[in-house]
Each structure stands twice: as structure tokens, then as C-alpha cells.
MDTraj code that builds the backbone (N, CA, C; nanometers):
import mdtraj as md
import numpy as np

residues = "UNK UNK UNK UNK UNK UNK UNK UNK UNK UNK UNK UNK UNK UNK UNK UNK UNK UNK UNK UNK UNK UNK UNK UNK UNK UNK UNK UNK UNK UNK UNK UNK UNK UNK UNK UNK UNK UNK UNK UNK UNK UNK UNK UNK UNK UNK UNK UNK UNK UNK UNK UNK UNK UNK UNK UNK UNK UNK UNK UNK UNK UNK UNK UNK UNK UNK UNK UNK UNK UNK UNK UNK UNK UNK UNK UNK UNK UNK UNK UNK UNK UNK UNK UNK UNK UNK UNK UNK UNK UNK UNK UNK UNK UNK UNK UNK UNK UNK UNK UNK UNK UNK UNK UNK UNK UNK UNK UNK UNK UNK UNK UNK UNK UNK UNK UNK UNK UNK UNK UNK UNK UNK UNK UNK UNK UNK UNK UNK UNK UNK UNK UNK UNK UNK UNK UNK UNK UNK UNK UNK UNK UNK UNK UNK UNK UNK UNK UNK UNK UNK UNK UNK UNK UNK UNK UNK UNK UNK UNK UNK UNK UNK UNK UNK UNK UNK UNK UNK UNK UNK UNK UNK UNK UNK UNK UNK".split()
xyz = np.array([
    [0.0842, -0.5301, -1.5887],
    [0.1374, -0.4691, -1.5932],
    [0.2755, -0.5042, -1.6431],
    [0.3140, -0.3612, -1.7175],
    [0.4506, -0.4235, -1.8041],
    [0.5772, -0.3300, -1.7028],
    [0.6647, -0.3981, -1.8070],
    [0.8090, -0.3962, -1.7214],
    [0.8107, -0.2387, -1.7146],
    [0.9039, -0.2407, -1.6027],
    [0.9641, -0.1030, -1.5994],
    [1.0517, -0.0454, -1.6802],
    [1.0871, -0.1211, -1.7290],
    [1.2217, -0.0645, -1.8285],
    [1.3318, 0.0273, -1.7737],
    [1.3619, 0.0305, -1.6936],
    [1.5171, 0.0865, -1.6122],
    [1.4635, 0.1820, -1.5288],
    [1.2796, 0.2528, -1.4648],
    [1.2098, 0.3349, -1.4003],
    [1.2013, 0.3481, -1.3415],
    [1.2611, 0.2447, -1.2275],
    [1.2866, 0.2543, -1.0729],
    [1.3850, 0.2477, -1.0739],
    [1.4791, 0.2602, -1.1482],
    [1.6129, 0.3120, -1.1302],
    [1.6295, 0.4503, -1.1291],
    [1.5441, 0.4540, -1.2829],
    [1.5370, 0.6038, -1.2775],
    [1.4980, 0.7670, -1.1187],
    [1.3751, 0.6591, -1.1045],
    [1.2944, 0.7451, -0.9755],
    [1.4047, 0.7239, -0.8892],
    [1.4288, 0.6380, -0.8530],
    [1.4963, 0.5804, -0.7402],
    [1.6216, 0.7718, -0.7317],
    [1.6869, 0.7574, -0.8810],
    [1.7935, 0.8218, -0.8393],
    [1.7370, 0.9981, -0.8095],
    [1.6414, 1.0190, -0.9238],
    [1.5431, 1.1473, -0.8906],
    [1.5312, 1.1904, -0.7610],
    [1.4703, 1.0886, -0.6676],
    [1.4605, 1.1061, -0.5582],
    [1.5415, 1.1183, -0.4062],
    [1.6801, 1.0442, -0.5215],
    [1.7916, 1.0707, -0.3981],
    [1.8436, 1.2301, -0.4249],
    [1.8132, 1.2382, -0.5493],
    [1.8744, 1.3994, -0.6033],
    [1.7682, 1.4650, -0.4903],
    [1.6642, 1.4622, -0.5230],
    [1.5621, 1.5460, -0.4278],
    [1.5919, 1.5582, -0.2487],
    [1.6795, 1.4439, -0.2197],
    [1.6441, 1.4203, -0.0715],
    [1.7810, 1.5299, -0.0451],
    [1.8973, 1.5428, -0.1611],
    [2.0114, 1.5735, -0.1231],
    [1.9957, 1.7425, -0.1354],
    [1.8752, 1.8003, -0.2114],
    [1.9048, 1.9297, -0.2717],
    [1.7883, 1.9672, -0.1720],
    [1.6762, 1.8966, -0.1114],
    [1.6097, 1.9442, -0.0357],
    [1.5662, 1.8076, 0.0973],
    [1.5960, 1.8018, 0.1858],
    [1.7095, 1.7251, 0.2798],
    [1.5421, 1.7271, 0.3508],
    [1.4524, 1.8005, 0.3756],
    [1.3177, 1.8082, 0.4873],
    [1.2425, 1.7685, 0.4178],
    [1.2257, 1.8161, 0.2740],
    [1.0867, 1.7213, 0.2167],
    [1.1203, 1.5873, 0.1128],
    [1.2292, 1.5896, 0.0999],
    [1.3521, 1.5469, 0.0003],
    [1.3002, 1.3891, 0.0528],
    [1.3735, 1.4057, 0.1854],
    [1.4182, 1.2633, 0.2335],
    [1.3117, 1.2342, 0.2867],
    [1.2224, 1.2581, 0.3185],
    [1.0272, 1.1789, 0.3816],
    [0.9724, 1.1198, 0.2315],
    [1.0086, 1.2240, 0.0798],
    [0.9445, 1.1364, 0.0478],
    [1.0287, 1.0655, -0.0453],
    [1.1579, 1.0262, -0.0185],
    [1.2698, 0.9228, -0.0596],
    [1.1923, 0.7762, 0.0238],
    [1.1784, 0.8371, 0.1683],
    [1.1153, 0.7215, 0.2945],
    [1.0255, 0.6418, 0.2561],
    [0.9074, 0.7354, 0.2038],
    [0.7629, 0.7151, 0.1732],
    [0.8070, 0.6044, 0.0310],
    [0.8695, 0.6845, -0.0675],
    [0.9112, 0.5776, -0.1570],
    [0.9498, 0.4439, -0.1621],
    [1.0313, 0.4637, -0.0510],
    [1.0841, 0.2953, -0.0210],
    [0.9989, 0.2082, -0.0148],
    [0.9077, 0.2913, 0.0650],
    [0.8282, 0.1977, 0.1755],
    [0.7037, 0.1458, 0.0977],
    [0.6709, 0.2568, 0.0450],
    [0.5558, 0.2152, -0.0860],
    [0.6060, 0.1032, -0.1851],
    [0.7414, 0.0658, -0.2006],
    [0.7706, -0.0218, -0.3142],
    [0.8203, -0.1640, -0.2521],
    [0.8716, -0.1480, -0.1065],
    [0.9129, -0.2620, -0.0350],
    [0.7812, -0.3291, -0.0142],
    [0.6688, -0.2713, 0.0045],
    [0.5509, -0.3083, 0.0671],
    [0.4702, -0.3790, -0.0492],
    [0.5151, -0.2917, -0.1788],
    [0.4001, -0.3486, -0.2532],
    [0.5059, -0.5229, -0.3335],
    [0.5971, -0.4955, -0.3008],
    [0.7670, -0.5757, -0.3491],
    [0.6987, -0.7629, -0.2772],
    [0.7146, -0.6720, -0.1615],
    [0.7128, -0.7964, -0.0337],
    [0.5445, -0.8272, -0.0803],
    [0.4438, -0.8030, -0.0665],
    [0.3599, -0.8580, -0.1615],
    [0.3227, -0.9253, -0.2647],
    [0.4126, -0.8396, -0.3611],
    [0.4436, -0.9304, -0.4866],
    [0.5072, -1.1211, -0.4330],
    [0.6052, -1.1145, -0.3772],
    [0.6798, -1.1876, -0.3592],
    [0.5998, -1.3199, -0.2505],
    [0.5333, -1.2528, -0.1879],
    [0.4171, -1.3502, -0.0970],
    [0.3061, -1.4158, -0.1907],
    [0.2668, -1.3765, -0.3022],
    [0.1188, -1.4113, -0.4178],
    [0.2005, -1.4775, -0.4970],
    [0.3296, -1.5203, -0.4904],
    [0.3713, -1.6109, -0.5572],
    [0.3648, -1.7602, -0.5478],
    [0.3086, -1.8159, -0.6076],
    [0.2764, -1.9761, -0.5897],
    [0.3718, -2.0766, -0.6156],
    [0.4371, -2.1557, -0.5151],
    [0.5218, -2.2299, -0.5930],
    [0.4266, -2.3065, -0.6156],
    [0.3688, -2.3551, -0.5623],
    [0.2811, -2.5061, -0.5862],
    [0.2356, -2.4423, -0.7424],
    [0.2080, -2.3335, -0.7422],
    [0.1324, -2.3787, -0.9037],
    [0.2497, -2.3814, -1.0199],
    [0.3492, -2.2732, -0.9611],
    [0.4819, -2.3165, -1.0718],
    [0.4842, -2.4391, -1.0680],
    [0.4746, -2.5062, -0.9668],
    [0.5688, -2.6651, -0.9607],
    [0.4465, -2.7457, -1.1009],
    [0.3672, -2.6811, -1.0798],
    [0.2452, -2.7958, -1.1521],
    [0.2387, -2.7559, -1.3170],
    [0.3240, -2.6322, -1.3305],
    [0.3566, -2.6139, -1.4995],
    [0.4949, -2.7137, -1.5592],
    [0.5606, -2.7320, -1.4800],
    [0.6628, -2.8589, -1.4753],
    [0.6293, -2.9573, -1.5831],
    [0.6394, -3.0250, -1.6959],
    [0.6273, -3.1295, -1.7479],
    [0.7654, -3.2396, -1.7184],
    [0.8630, -3.2453, -1.6943],
    [0.9337, -3.2785, -1.6592],
    [0.9131, -3.2848, -1.5178],
    [0.9423, -3.3987, -1.4195],
    [0.9992, -3.4413, -1.2695],
    [1.0957, -3.3851, -1.2520],
    [1.0995, -3.2661, -1.1242],
    [1.1884, -3.2240, -1.0671],
    [1.2388, -3.2977, -0.9733],
    [1.3924, -3.2748, -0.9834],
    [1.4976, -3.3218, -0.8427],
    [1.4479, -3.2732, -0.7169],
    [1.4625, -3.3183, -0.6281],
    [1.4389, -3.2236, -0.4702],
    [1.4857, -3.1082, -0.4591],
    [1.6537, -3.1054, -0.4830],
    [1.7077, -2.9956, -0.4740],
    [1.6150, -2.8858, -0.6001],
    [1.5570, -2.9103, -0.7213],
    [1.4991, -2.8280, -0.7851],
    [1.3960, -2.8008, -0.7335],
    [1.2730, -2.9138, -0.6461],
    [1.1858, -2.8411, -0.6107],
    [1.2278, -2.7255, -0.4884],
    [1.2714, -2.7787, -0.4049],
    [1.3627, -2.6887, -0.3090],
    [1.3920, -2.6144, -0.3768],
    [1.4553, -2.5517, -0.4817],
    [1.4626, -2.3873, -0.4723],
    [1.3690, -2.3455, -0.5505],
    [1.2738, -2.4128, -0.6150],
    [1.1262, -2.3233, -0.6582],
    [1.0657, -2.3052, -0.5459],
    [1.0443, -2.3877, -0.4625],
    [0.9660, -2.3717, -0.3117],
    [1.0713, -2.1956, -0.2535],
    [1.1505, -2.2092, -0.2315],
    [1.2558, -2.0869, -0.1798],
    [1.2219, -1.9668, -0.2980],
    [1.2999, -1.9379, -0.3928],
    [1.2147, -1.8552, -0.4996],
    [1.0986, -1.8531, -0.5893],
    [1.0289, -1.8812, -0.5769],
    [0.8706, -1.8415, -0.6566],
    [0.8798, -1.7653, -0.7386],
    [0.8958, -1.6382, -0.6890],
    [0.8687, -1.5147, -0.7685],
    [0.9883, -1.5186, -0.9242],
    [1.1053, -1.5427, -0.8199],
    [1.2368, -1.5436, -0.9766],
    [1.1917, -1.6523, -1.0586],
    [1.1512, -1.7723, -1.0448],
    [1.0974, -1.8614, -1.1436],
    [0.9998, -1.7951, -1.2148],
    [0.8833, -1.7484, -1.1625],
    [0.7102, -1.7477, -1.1977],
    [0.7342, -1.6075, -1.2946],
    [0.8332, -1.5317, -1.2739],
    [0.8373, -1.3967, -1.3427],
    [0.9635, -1.3110, -1.3774],
    [1.0517, -1.4113, -1.4527],
    [1.1862, -1.3677, -1.4109],
    [1.2497, -1.2344, -1.4571],
    [1.1632, -1.1700, -1.5801],
    [1.2040, -1.0452, -1.6229],
    [1.1431, -0.9571, -1.5171],
    [1.0330, -0.9485, -1.4604],
    [0.9561, -0.9144, -1.3881],
    [1.1081, -0.9133, -1.2033],
    [1.1244, -1.0101, -1.1945],
    [1.1976, -0.9750, -1.0715],
    [1.3492, -0.9316, -1.0876],
    [1.4023, -0.9170, -1.2232],
    [1.5288, -0.8558, -1.2473],
    [1.4907, -0.6991, -1.2659],
    [1.3936, -0.6935, -1.3318],
    [1.3830, -0.5510, -1.3344],
    [1.3381, -0.4972, -1.1279],
    [1.3088, -0.5732, -1.1032],
    [1.2597, -0.5148, -0.9534],
    [1.4198, -0.5303, -0.8834],
    [1.4480, -0.6248, -0.8818],
    [1.6110, -0.6631, -0.8141],
    [1.6983, -0.4923, -0.8659],
    [1.6893, -0.4914, -1.0155],
    [1.7496, -0.3235, -1.0261],
    [1.6872, -0.2428, -0.9993],
    [1.6102, -0.2030, -0.9276],
    [1.5297, -0.0891, -0.8651],
    [1.5912, -0.1047, -0.7513],
    [1.5792, -0.2544, -0.6666],
    [1.6280, -0.2756, -0.5310],
    [1.7654, -0.2470, -0.5165],
    [1.8561, -0.2479, -0.6419],
    [2.0288, -0.2329, -0.6217],
    [1.9864, -0.0977, -0.5891],
    [1.9650, -0.0043, -0.6980],
    [1.9060, 0.1431, -0.7064],
    [1.9154, 0.1786, -0.5368],
    [1.8240, 0.1564, -0.4593],
    [1.7648, 0.2166, -0.3410],
    [1.8513, 0.1614, -0.2775],
    [1.9072, 0.0045, -0.2465],
    [2.0282, 0.0501, -0.1894],
    [2.1361, 0.0854, -0.1761],
    [2.1774, 0.1282, -0.2820],
    [2.3387, 0.2364, -0.3140],
    [2.2642, 0.3621, -0.2667],
    [2.1309, 0.3980, -0.3343],
    [2.0985, 0.5212, -0.3223],
    [2.1117, 0.5873, -0.1416],
    [2.0455, 0.4740, -0.0573],
    [2.0866, 0.4792, 0.0308],
    [2.1715, 0.4768, 0.1119],
    [2.2936, 0.3965, 0.0787],
    [2.4023, 0.3930, 0.1370],
    [2.5195, 0.5406, 0.1408],
    [2.4012, 0.6330, 0.0325],
    [2.4574, 0.7759, 0.0136],
    [2.3753, 0.8508, 0.1128],
    [2.2586, 0.8204, 0.0495],
    [2.1876, 0.9613, 0.1560],
    [2.1501, 0.9451, 0.2621],
    [2.1892, 0.8429, 0.3474],
    [2.1451, 0.7983, 0.4736],
    [2.2790, 0.9227, 0.5239],
    [2.4084, 0.9050, 0.4932],
    [2.5080, 0.9623, 0.6018],
    [2.4967, 1.1483, 0.5832],
    [2.4308, 1.1505, 0.4435],
    [2.4104, 1.2963, 0.4078],
    [2.2749, 1.3714, 0.4765],
    [2.1884, 1.2502, 0.5072],
    [2.0949, 1.2948, 0.5642],
    [2.1494, 1.3253, 0.7614],
    [2.1895, 1.2561, 0.7759],
    [2.2669, 1.2995, 0.9247],
    [2.3665, 1.3615, 0.8982],
    [2.4175, 1.4277, 0.8798],
    [2.4988, 1.5241, 0.8200],
    [2.3987, 1.6449, 0.8114],
    [2.3121, 1.6598, 0.7507],
    [2.2014, 1.7663, 0.7704],
    [2.0768, 1.8113, 0.8733],
    [2.1259, 1.6830, 0.9418],
    [2.0266, 1.6342, 1.1064],
    [1.8895, 1.6107, 1.1011],
    [1.8758, 1.5545, 0.9885],
    [1.7585, 1.4861, 0.9288],
    [1.7422, 1.3247, 0.9822],
    [1.7751, 1.3262, 1.1567],
    [1.7328, 1.1964, 1.2064],
    [1.7189, 1.0859, 1.2117],
    [1.4852, 1.1667, 1.1806],
    [1.4034, 1.0530, 1.2006],
    [1.4247, 0.9759, 1.0196],
    [1.4147, 1.0574, 0.9339],
    [1.3762, 0.9933, 0.7972],
    [1.5354, 0.9475, 0.7488],
    [1.6426, 0.9171, 0.8181],
    [1.7541, 0.8599, 0.8043],
    [1.7973, 0.7333, 0.8843],
    [1.7136, 0.7482, 1.0088],
    [1.7130, 0.6372, 1.0471],
    [1.5986, 0.5214, 0.9953],
    [1.4933, 0.5771, 0.9171],
    [1.4038, 0.4831, 0.8316],
    [1.4558, 0.4423, 0.7318],
    [1.5425, 0.5677, 0.6694],
    [1.6107, 0.4997, 0.5139],
    [1.6498, 0.3613, 0.5857],
    [1.7610, 0.4297, 0.6582],
    [1.8791, 0.3037, 0.7226],
    [1.7927, 0.1377, 0.7394],
    [1.6774, 0.1662, 0.7989],
    [1.6356, 0.0422, 0.8613],
    [1.6054, -0.0704, 0.7008],
    [1.5250, 0.0865, 0.6333],
    [1.4806, 0.0081, 0.5259],
    [1.6000, -0.0622, 0.4323],
    [1.7116, -0.0567, 0.5116],
    [1.8317, -0.1350, 0.3822],
    [1.7785, -0.2471, 0.4305],
    [1.8111, -0.3487, 0.5064],
    [1.7632, -0.4415, 0.5985],
    [1.6638, -0.5426, 0.4924],
    [1.5623, -0.4657, 0.4846],
    [1.4300, -0.5169, 0.3648],
    [1.4901, -0.5091, 0.2319],
    [1.5873, -0.4413, 0.2133],
    [1.6001, -0.4221, 0.0305],
    [1.6909, -0.5965, 0.0756],
    [1.7995, -0.5560, 0.1644],
    [1.8764, -0.6571, 0.1315],
    [1.8150, -0.7721, 0.1223],
    [1.6769, -0.8655, 0.1779],
    [1.6624, -0.9380, 0.2152],
    [1.5589, -0.9883, 0.0637],
    [1.4829, -0.8502, 0.0015],
    [1.4004, -0.8844, -0.1276],
    [1.4904, -0.9090, -0.2356],
    [1.6297, -0.8538, -0.1867],
    [1.7358, -0.8542, -0.3105],
    [1.7704, -1.0242, -0.3660],
    [1.7934, -1.0619, -0.2386],
    [1.8041, -1.1915, -0.2017],
    [1.7370, -1.3022, -0.2910],
    [1.5919, -1.2746, -0.2603],
    [1.4858, -1.3455, -0.3298],
    [1.4494, -1.3460, -0.4788],
    [1.4636, -1.2197, -0.4864],
    [1.4820, -1.1700, -0.6505],
    [1.6048, -1.1806, -0.7429],
    [1.6922, -1.2306, -0.7032],
    [1.8331, -1.2779, -0.7170],
    [1.9164, -1.3437, -0.6861],
    [1.8315, -1.4557, -0.6835],
    [1.8849, -1.6089, -0.5999],
    [2.0409, -1.6554, -0.6555],
    [2.0812, -1.6114, -0.7661],
    [2.2066, -1.6797, -0.8558],
    [2.3395, -1.6209, -0.7325],
    [2.2884, -1.4341, -0.7732],
    [2.4046, -1.4117, -0.6770],
    [2.4170, -1.3943, -0.5420],
    [2.2735, -1.3858, -0.5166],
    [2.3019, -1.4544, -0.3755],
    [2.3615, -1.6265, -0.2904],
    [2.3086, -1.6860, -0.4137],
    [2.3753, -1.8084, -0.4129],
    [2.5246, -1.8268, -0.4116],
    [2.6047, -1.7831, -0.5100],
    [2.7088, -1.7500, -0.5162],
    [2.8021, -1.6912, -0.3992],
    [2.7374, -1.5451, -0.3666],
    [2.7832, -1.5226, -0.2476],
    [2.8079, -1.6512, -0.1589],
    [2.6961, -1.6791, -0.1224],
    [2.7090, -1.8056, -0.0020],
    [2.7913, -1.9134, -0.0424],
    [2.8230, -1.9689, -0.1285],
    [2.9018, -2.0498, -0.1621],
    [3.0385, -2.0375, -0.1907],
    [3.0942, -1.8788, -0.2060],
    [3.1882, -1.8381, -0.1724],
    [3.2484, -1.8511, -0.0397],
    [3.1713, -1.8177, 0.0478],
    [3.1864, -1.8584, 0.1950],
    [3.2073, -1.9733, 0.2408],
    [3.1375, -2.1196, 0.1400],
    [3.1684, -2.2419, 0.2334],
    [3.0506, -2.2713, 0.2587],
    [2.8971, -2.1955, 0.2021],
    [2.7843, -2.2692, 0.2359],
    [2.7433, -2.3720, 0.1373],
    [2.7702, -2.5279, 0.1752],
    [2.7311, -2.6260, 0.0976],
    [2.5581, -2.6238, 0.0509],
    [2.4621, -2.5579, 0.1669],
    [2.3256, -2.6258, 0.1131],
    [2.3408, -2.4614, -0.0480],
    [2.4214, -2.3753, -0.0264],
    [2.4115, -2.2991, -0.1360],
    [2.4557, -2.3494, -0.2648],
    [2.5708, -2.3961, -0.2572],
    [2.6120, -2.4738, -0.3163],
    [2.5218, -2.5861, -0.4145],
    [2.3964, -2.6257, -0.3265],
    [2.3066, -2.7698, -0.3757],
    [2.2633, -2.6987, -0.4709],
    [2.1779, -2.5926, -0.4287],
    [2.0408, -2.5268, -0.4586],
    [2.1363, -2.4876, -0.5587],
    [2.2544, -2.3540, -0.5673],
    [2.3261, -2.3347, -0.7068],
    [2.3491, -2.4353, -0.8251],
    [2.3536, -2.5727, -0.8129],
    [2.3852, -2.6462, -0.8884],
    [2.3033, -2.7054, -0.9261],
    [2.1421, -2.6539, -0.8972],
    [1.9939, -2.7207, -0.9111],
    [1.9550, -2.5860, -1.0245],
    [1.9539, -2.4996, -0.9972],
    [1.9059, -2.3684, -1.1205],
    [1.8939, -2.4069, -1.2140],
    [2.0124, -2.5040, -1.2765],
    [1.9631, -2.4091, -1.4202],
    [1.9140, -2.5624, -1.5057],
    [1.8879, -2.6488, -1.3988],
    [1.7832, -2.7725, -1.4583],
    [1.6609, -2.7599, -1.3933],
    [1.6441, -2.6321, -1.2915],
    [1.4953, -2.5959, -1.2556],
    [1.4491, -2.5054, -1.3685],
    [1.5494, -2.3831, -1.4545],
    [1.4901, -2.3030, -1.5392],
    [1.5128, -2.4066, -1.6469],
    [1.5617, -2.4665, -1.6721],
    [1.5005, -2.5318, -1.8032],
    [1.3806, -2.6007, -1.8161],
    [1.3830, -2.6684, -1.7084],
    [1.1931, -2.7863, -1.6757],
    [1.1478, -2.6921, -1.6997],
    [1.1142, -2.5400, -1.6122],
    [1.0423, -2.4704, -1.5979],
    [0.9882, -2.3569, -1.7435],
    [1.0898, -2.3668, -1.8534],
    [1.1276, -2.2839, -1.9626],
    [1.0547, -2.3682, -2.0785],
    [1.1489, -2.5409, -2.0769],
    [1.0218, -2.6206, -2.1309],
    [0.8906, -2.6199, -2.1748],
    [0.8376, -2.6168, -2.2944],
    [0.6817, -2.6009, -2.3767],
    [0.6793, -2.6803, -2.3676],
    [0.5590, -2.7693, -2.3405],
    [0.5471, -2.8885, -2.3345],
    [0.4314, -2.8823, -2.5216],
    [0.5306, -2.9320, -2.6284],
    [0.4577, -2.9560, -2.7347],
    [0.4287, -3.1205, -2.7776],
    [0.3329, -3.1731, -2.8009],
    [0.2996, -3.2536, -2.8179],
    [0.3708, -3.3047, -2.9792],
    [0.4715, -3.4015, -2.9034],
    [0.4846, -3.5377, -3.0949],
    [0.4261, -3.5414, -3.1837],
    [0.4230, -3.5303, -3.2724],
    [0.3825, -3.5792, -3.4054],
    [0.4077, -3.7287, -3.4295],
    [0.2883, -3.8009, -3.4370],
    [0.1944, -3.9659, -3.4340],
    [0.2917, -3.9868, -3.6053],
    [0.4102, -4.1041, -3.5649],
    [0.4272, -4.1622, -3.6019],
    [0.3460, -4.2807, -3.6881],
    [0.3054, -4.2582, -3.8421],
    [0.2299, -4.3485, -3.9080],
    [0.2443, -4.4589, -3.9676],
    [0.4506, -4.4448, -4.0132],
    [0.4805, -4.5345, -4.0908],
    [0.4878, -4.4964, -4.2005],
    [0.3838, -4.3960, -4.2500],
    [0.3800, -4.3753, -4.4174],
    [0.4982, -4.2287, -4.4782],
    [0.5559, -4.2562, -4.5492],
    [0.6729, -4.1670, -4.5562],
    [0.5891, -4.0734, -4.6434],
    [0.4510, -4.0694, -4.7210],
    [0.4197, -3.9711, -4.8451],
    [0.3144, -3.8901, -4.7937],
    [0.2691, -3.8934, -4.6553],
    [0.1630, -3.8270, -4.6404],
    [0.2330, -3.6943, -4.5877],
])
top = md.Topology()
chain = top.add_chain()
for i, resn in enumerate(residues, 1):
    res = top.add_residue(resn, chain, resSeq=i)
    for name in ("N", "CA", "C"):
        top.add_atom(name, md.element.get_by_symbol(name[0]), res)
traj = md.Trajectory(xyz[None], top)
């Protein structure tokens, strides 16, 4: 599957517009699309294999780096995909914060509550797909474990992105 290239955020904006213009049907479409995306993304997060990811590393991982890979395997396994999904999650979260009060005002209680509850899943998945941001926030609050993981991020990313290139053998003859 190719990257969405911003289409996820655009789809969220279209659904939010529909929920504003036609609350009875648009709100349920927004909630259904949000549920489908969250379920699909949660499945992708659960399928990410940290053990397979660690086997791709050619240099030994520090314990903090291994812990980081264990906690955020999809982020390291498919960084462009994680970045694009995080963008769509951000759009969903922001749209939900606007749509829920509107639906409440329009007396569309059930979809408003459902979309409001989905905000918790959006927050959890955002932390899994944007760990640097989440770890920086936790570090700013004084979380030492987050600081430890944040300091290990660059090393883990470097070790994962380094391709193992065999070095040419040295024969001692400069003319060949």
C-alpha cells in the first residue's frame, strides 16, 4: 500500500464538513470512518514485530534502544507510514474536538458521545506513532524514563537505518 500523501487529513476534513452540514447522517459517517481507521491502525500497530526489527540491526543495541524498539515497533519499522498515520490522527483529534460540541448542540447525543470516546484511542495511537513528541512532552513533565528513551532514539534510528555494506577486501596491491 502506498502512502496516503495527506489524503487522510483531507478525508477527515470532508467528513467533519459533512457532520456540520448534515448532523444526522454526517455524524454517523464520521464516527464510522473514525472507528474503521482506528481499528485498521490498531491492527497495524499490533502486527508490527519488534523481534524482527531487532534482527535487522547490524550493530548491538543498547538496553535503552532495545526498550524503545520494543515499545514503538511500527514507528521504527515503517517511519513514513507512521508519520502519515500520525497526521491523520492529528486531524481526527482536532476535528473531534470541534465536531463533538457541534453535535451536542444539534442534539445528536449518541454520535457525539461515540466520537468523544474515540478521542482516547486517537491519543493512545498518536503516542505510539509519534514517540518523539510524546517523550518530549513526558520529559517536560519530569519523567526520567521518558528522558532515558528520548536520549536513546537517535542511536536506535541510526542503527536501524544503517545498511550493512560489506567492506572491500584489502589485498595490499594498489594497482588493481
